[in-house]
N, C-alpha and C positions, 0 to 999 in steps of 0.2 A: 387793377382795381376797377370795378365796374361802378358807374354812376347810377345804375338802376337800383331802385329801392328793392328791399327784400320782399319776397312774396308774403302777402298778408296772413297766410295760413301757418307761417312759421314764426312763432313768438320768440323774441330774443330774451335770453336769460340775463337778468340784471346782476351786476357785480355787487359784492359787499362794498360799503364805503371805503374801507381800507384798501381793498384790491383796486378799486377805481382810482384812488389817490396814487397808488403805486404805478398803475398804467399811465396816468397823466405825468408823473415824475419821469418815467422812462421815455415817454414821448418828448418831454421838454429837453432831456439830456440828448436824445437822438437828434432833435432839431438843432440844438446848440452845436453838436459835433458836425452836422451837415453844413451849418453856417460857417464854421471855421474852415472846413475843407473847401467850401465854395470860395471863401476869401483868399485862400492860398492859390487856388486855380486862377482866380481873377488877377491876382498879383503876378503870377507867371505869364498870363496872357498880356498884361500891361507892360511888364518890365523884362520879360524873358527869364530863362533859367538862371539860378544863382551860380556863382563860380564853384567849381568842383572843390576847391580848397575850403569853402565855407560849408560844405555838406558833410553829414555824418554817414559813413558807410552802412549799408543795410545790415551787415553782419553785427555791427555794434548795437544797432537798434534792436535786432532780434534777441541778442544775448541779454540786453537790459530788460526787455519785456519778459523773457523767460525767467530771469531773476525775480522780477516783481511777482510773477505768477507763483513761483516756488515759495516766496515769502507769505503769500496769501493762503497757501494750502496748509491745512492743519497737520502737525507732525504726527506720525504714526508711532505709537509706543511699542 
């Protein structure tokens, strides 16, 4: 991402208020997720990795996520 301003001869297209609100909400959710991820990394840096017995195998996480995605998908008649 560049810190340079956009050239003056290219006007920016303004968003509709509802679209701007949706973009702000997405930005806030993305920021929240990034903060949670950063907190986990900081905890690992401070305390080390958790014991293997306390961890969930990635295969279980994958299957749970795929199940959630399948529930969100509308059924085809």
